[in-house]
C-alpha positions in Angstrom: 121.0 72.1 89.2 120.9 71.7 93.3 118.2 73.6 95.5 119.6 76.1 98.7 117.9 76.9 101.6 117.4 81.0 102.0 118.0 80.6 105.6 121.6 79.7 105.1 122.6 82.4 102.0 125.7 83.8 103.3 126.9 87.7 102.7 128.3 87.3 99.7 125.5 85.2 98.2 123.0 87.8 99.5 125.2 90.4 97.5 124.8 88.3 94.4 121.0 88.4 94.1 120.3 91.9 95.4 123.1 94.2 94.0 122.8 92.9 90.3 124.3 95.9 88.4 125.2 94.2 85.0 128.4 95.1 83.9 126.9 98.7 83.5 129.4 100.4 85.5 132.6 98.5 83.8 131.5 100.2 80.4 130.8 103.8 81.5 134.1 105.1 80.5 134.4 103.9 77.1 130.6 104.5 76.8 131.2 108.4 77.8 133.9 109.1 74.7 131.6 107.4 72.3 128.7 109.5 73.3 131.1 112.5 73.3 132.7 111.2 69.7 129.2 110.9 68.0 127.7 114.4 69.5 131.1 116.3 68.0 131.4 114.1 64.8 127.6 113.1 64.0 127.4 110.5 61.2 131.0 110.4 61.1 131.7 108.5 64.2 128.2 106.4 64.6 129.6 104.7 61.2 132.9 104.0 62.1 131.6 102.8 65.4 129.0 100.4 63.6 132.0 99.3 61.3 134.1 98.5 64.7 131.3 96.8 66.4 128.9 95.6 64.3 131.2 94.9 61.7 129.0 96.3 59.1 129.5 99.4 56.8 126.6 101.4 57.0 125.4 103.6 54.1 122.2 105.6 54.4 121.8 105.8 58.1 117.5 106.1 57.6 116.2 102.6 56.5 112.5 104.3 57.0 111.6 103.3 53.8 113.1 99.5 53.8 111.2 98.9 57.0 107.8 99.7 55.0 108.8 97.5 52.6 109.8 94.6 54.8 106.4 95.1 56.5 104.8 93.8 52.8 107.3 91.3 52.3 107.4 89.0 55.7 105.1 85.7 55.8 101.2 86.6 56.2 101.3 84.6 59.7 104.2 86.5 61.3 102.5 89.6 59.7 99.3 88.8 61.3 100.9 88.1 64.6 102.7 91.3 64.4 98.9 92.8 64.1 97.5 91.2 66.9 99.9 91.1 69.5 100.0 95.3 68.6 96.3 95.7 68.7 96.3 93.9 72.1 99.2 96.1 73.6 97.3 99.3 72.2 94.0 98.2 73.6 96.0 98.1 77.1 97.6 101.3 76.8 94.4 103.1 76.2 93.2 102.5 79.4 96.3 104.8 80.6 95.3 107.8 79.0 94.4 110.3 81.3 91.9 113.0 80.7 92.4 116.4 81.9 90.3 117.7 84.9 89.6 120.9 87.3 87.5 120.8 90.0 86.7 123.1 92.5 88.9 123.2 96.0 86.6 125.2 98.7 85.8 128.1 98.1 87.2 130.4 95.7 90.0 127.7 94.0 89.5 125.7 91.0 92.4 123.6 90.8 93.1 120.8 88.3 95.8 118.7 85.5 96.1 118.6 81.7 98.6 116.2 80.0 100.2 116.9 76.7 102.2 114.8 74.7 106.3 115.2 74.2 107.1 116.1 70.7 110.0 113.5 69.8 110.7 110.6 71.3 113.2 108.0 70.3 113.1 103.9 71.3 115.6 101.2 70.8 115.3 98.4 69.8 118.0 96.2 70.4 119.0 93.2 67.7 122.6 91.4 68.3 121.8 87.5 69.1 118.3 87.6 68.8 115.9 89.5 67.2 113.0 91.8 69.0 110.4 92.8 67.2 108.7 92.9 70.3 110.1 95.5 71.9 109.4 97.3 68.7 105.9 97.2 69.5 106.4 97.5 73.4 108.1 101.0 73.0 106.2 102.8 69.3 102.8 101.3 70.3 102.5 103.2 73.5 104.2 106.5 72.7 102.0 106.6 69.6 99.0 106.1 71.7 99.9 109.0 74.1 99.9 111.2 70.7 103.5 111.7 70.6 104.1 113.9 67.2 107.5 112.1 65.9 108.7 108.7 66.8 112.3 107.8 66.0 113.6 104.4 66.3 117.1 103.0 66.7 118.2 99.4 65.7 121.3 98.0 65.3 122.7 97.4 61.4 123.4 94.1 59.8 124.6 92.6 57.1 120.4 92.0 56.3 118.5 94.0 58.9 115.8 91.1 60.3 112.9 91.8 58.4 110.4 91.1 61.2 111.9 93.6 63.8 111.6 96.1 60.6 108.4 95.2 59.7 106.9 95.2 63.2 108.5 98.7 63.5 107.0 100.2 60.8 103.8 98.4 61.7 103.8 99.7 65.2 104.1 103.4 63.6 107.2 104.5 63.8 108.1 107.8 61.9 111.5 107.4 61.6 113.7 104.6 61.3 117.8 104.3 61.5 120.3 101.6 61.4 122.1 102.0 64.4 123.0 100.2 67.5 124.7 100.4 71.0 125.8 103.6 72.6 126.1 105.5 69.7 122.3 104.4 68.6 121.8 106.4 72.2 123.8 109.2 71.8 122.6 109.8 68.0 118.9 109.7 69.4 119.7 112.2 72.1 121.3 114.8 70.4 120.9 114.4 66.4 123.3 114.2 63.7 123.2 114.8 60.3 121.3 112.0 59.4 119.5 111.4 63.0 117.0 113.9 64.4 117.3 114.8 68.1 114.9 113.3 70.8 113.7 114.9 73.8 113.7 111.8 75.9 115.3 107.7 74.4 113.0 105.0 76.3 113.4 101.1 75.4 115.5 97.6 76.5 119.5 97.0 75.6 122.6 95.9 76.9 125.3 97.5 79.4 126.5 99.7 76.7 123.1 101.0 75.8 122.1 101.4 79.5 125.1 103.2 80.3 124.9 105.5 77.6 121.1 106.4 78.4 123.2 107.0 81.9 125.6 109.6 80.4 122.9 111.4 77.8 120.0 112.4 80.5 121.5 115.7 81.9 120.4 116.5 78.8 117.8 113.8 77.0 115.1 112.8 79.3 115.1 108.3 79.4 112.8 106.0 80.7 114.5 104.3 83.0 117.6 102.5 83.4 117.7 98.7 82.4 119.7 95.6 82.5 119.7 91.9 81.3 116.3 90.3 81.9 115.0 88.9 85.1 112.6 86.5 86.5 111.5 85.3 90.3 109.1 82.8 90.5 107.0 82.1 94.1 105.6 78.6 94.0 104.3 76.2 96.1 103.4 72.1 96.3 100.4 73.1 93.9 102.6 74.2 91.6 103.9 72.1 87.9 107.3 71.9 88.2 107.7 72.2 84.5 105.8 74.7 83.9 108.2 76.8 86.4 111.2 75.2 84.9 109.7 76.3 81.3 109.6 79.9 82.4 112.7 79.9 84.4 114.5 79.0 81.0 112.6 80.8 78.5 113.5 83.7 80.5 117.1 82.6 80.8 117.6 82.5 77.0 117.7 86.0 76.5 121.3 86.9 77.7 124.0 85.2 79.8 124.0 88.1 82.1 119.9 87.2 82.9 119.0 86.3 86.5 116.4 83.7 86.9 115.5 82.6 90.7 112.4 80.4 92.0 111.8 80.8 95.7 109.3 77.9 97.3 108.2 76.8 100.9 108.4 73.2 99.2 112.1 70.9 99.5 109.9 68.7 97.4 108.9 71.5 95.1 112.2 72.5 94.8 114.0 69.4 93.6 111.2 68.6 91.1 111.8 71.7 89.8 115.5 71.4 89.5 115.1 68.2 88.3 112.7 69.7 85.3 114.8 72.8 84.5 117.9 70.2 83.6 115.6 68.1 81.7 114.5 70.4 80.0 117.7 72.6 79.1 119.2 70.0 77.2 119.2 70.3 73.1 118.1 73.7 73.3 119.0 76.1 70.4 120.5 78.7 73.2 121.0 75.6 75.7 124.5 77.6 76.0 123.4 81.0 76.8 120.6 79.6 79.4 123.4 77.1 81.3 125.1 80.6 81.8 122.2 82.8 82.7 121.4 79.8 85.6 125.2 79.9 86.7 124.8 83.6 87.5 125.6 85.0 91.4 121.7 86.3 90.9 120.1 83.0 89.8 118.8 80.3 91.9 116.4 77.4 93.3 115.4 78.4 96.7 114.0 77.1 99.8 112.6 79.0 102.3 111.3 77.5 105.9 107.6 79.3 105.2 105.9 81.0 102.5 106.6 84.1 104.3 110.1 83.8 104.0 110.0 83.1 100.5 107.6 86.2 100.1 110.3 88.5 102.1 112.8 86.9 99.8 111.0 87.8 96.6 110.0 90.9 97.8 113.8 92.1 98.8 114.5 91.0 95.1 112.0 93.2 93.6 112.2 91.3 90.2 111.3 92.7 86.8 109.3 89.9 86.4 107.0 87.7 88.9 105.7 84.8 88.4 103.2 83.0 91.2 102.5 79.8 90.8 100.6 78.6 93.8 97.2 78.1 95.4 96.5 81.4 97.2 98.1 83.5 94.3 96.1 86.4 94.8 96.9 86.6 99.3 100.7 86.4 97.6 100.4 88.9 95.4 98.7 91.5 98.2 102.0 90.7 100.6 104.1 92.0 97.2 105.0 95.4 96.3 108.2 95.7 94.4 107.8 94.1 90.9 107.9 94.9 87.4 105.1 92.5 86.4 103.7 90.0 87.6 101.7 86.7 86.4 99.2 85.2 88.4 98.3 81.3 88.2 99.8 78.5 85.7 98.0 79.5 82.4 100.4 82.9 82.7 103.8 82.4 81.2 105.6 85.1 81.1 105.9 84.8 77.6 102.6 86.0 76.9 103.5 89.4 78.5 106.8 89.5 76.9 105.0 89.1 73.2 100.8 89.5 72.9 98.9 89.9 76.5 99.3 93.5 76.3 100.9 94.6 79.5 104.3 96.2 78.7 107.6 94.1 78.9 109.9 97.5 78.9 110.6 96.3 82.8 112.8 98.0 85.9 115.2 95.8 86.5 118.5 95.3 88.9 115.8 96.1 92.1 114.7 99.0 90.4 110.9 97.8 90.6 111.3 99.3 94.0 111.3 102.7 93.2 109.1 102.6 89.4 107.4 100.6 87.1 107.5 99.7 83.5 107.1 101.6 80.4 103.7 103.1 80.1 101.5 106.0 78.3 103.2 108.3 81.3 106.6 108.0 80.3 105.3 110.0 76.9 103.2 112.8 77.9 104.1 116.0 80.4 101.6 117.0 83.1 100.6 120.8 83.7 98.9 122.2 86.8 96.4 124.8 86.3 94.6 127.3 89.2 92.4 129.8 89.0 91.5 131.8 92.2 88.5 134.4 93.0 89.2 137.4 95.2 87.4 135.1 98.1 89.8 132.3 97.5 92.7 134.4 97.6 91.1 136.1 100.7 90.9 133.1 102.0 94.5 131.7 101.6 96.2 135.1 102.2 96.8 134.6 105.7 98.7 131.5 105.4 100.7 132.7 102.4 102.0 136.0 103.2 103.2 134.4 106.9 104.9 131.8 105.2 106.5 133.9 102.8 107.5 136.2 105.4 108.9 133.5 107.1 110.6 132.3 104.4 112.0 136.3 103.8 110.8 136.7 100.6 108.9 139.9 101.3 108.0 140.5 97.7 105.6 137.2 97.6 103.6 138.0 100.4 103.2 141.7 99.0 102.0 140.0 95.4 98.8 138.9 97.5 98.3 142.0 100.0 98.6 144.2 96.9 95.5 142.3 95.1 93.7 142.4 98.5 94.1 146.2 99.2 92.4 147.2 95.8 89.8 145.9 95.0 89.4 147.2 91.7 92.3 146.0 90.5 90.9 143.3 89.2 87.1 142.9 89.0 85.8 139.9 90.4 82.4 139.7 88.6 83.9 139.6 85.1 83.7 136.8 82.8 87.2 135.9 82.3 86.4 134.6 78.8 85.7 137.8 77.5 89.5 138.7 77.7 90.2 136.1 75.5 87.5 137.4 72.8 85.5 134.7 73.8 
């Protein structure tokens, strides 16, 4: 692998780095057809697409019992690791739970917010060329922490379902598990079938077919966000260990041939050392072919800035899913970064720790969407309601503002709804206890 100068990147190079779409638009037409057929034909279409795309004859789509049995059957060491990861993820997400609140604002205005969980949520847990029990943990646990009443999981079928993935789905707290993958899984969760219960929101990572399907259903079913293949950007300086940087690059590159991995530094010697370490470490990897394809991706590379400021500016524009900062002044660099899905500070914080067990969520925005949104959290599984109560005095204080603005908008009845209350003080007894009307 060879390094390049940030300053020498041409327009085409910059488009490759900053306009990442992972092929989603190219499959939108095919996905639209899949979604519509599942919506209209239900289980029949799901089974047909499972034969066509997964090469599997699916019998019972509901495999909840199989997932429960898998938990008991897997190796004890793996089961302990799943439970440890679940514990850490649950602890972190419990710290995100919001409490209802109400406060006094000025004279006679009581305002607040309350939070209630969604009732039915669907999570997509990928399969394909690798098993992702970690994705089960990252999607199901936050939903259960939020208090979602019913959490469904869809995961691709196979002649032999991965027992570790099924075990993680069960251990994380899923209420129902379905053997269905790809775009047809998203459609089944969004609209329901004879076997699959429809949900109010679909969350979770997936390939371009899954992402395109989420885009198709979101007018009828909420989604978390559109996420593509894995991304990593490492900011490093001369204090970084090139072997550590290379190891992180390869770890994310092995996810997918479409993964994007970037190193940005202000030190040419460090860049060359990282390139050498990547070339050394990639040899003989189990997923060497996938890694090499990802390294050759237009949005991947080892880049050298004329200064650390230039490297930071590139990272901010890139808005990576994962941002690793391996530099002597990592906290100062972090203070200058606003756009990143999840940040990993220091030499002993590999991205893989966050992928599995540190506690933070690994379902994160890609394709530059970290500029406008964050990763999956408890907030994705709750709705908020604002609450207000005005006393007569509070309404009197607001009346001039409300009536003036209402009449300026030509909404006379809005203004009258305020003035009628102030003209006739007998309509409401301002001294009455509001709880009496509720029989409390």
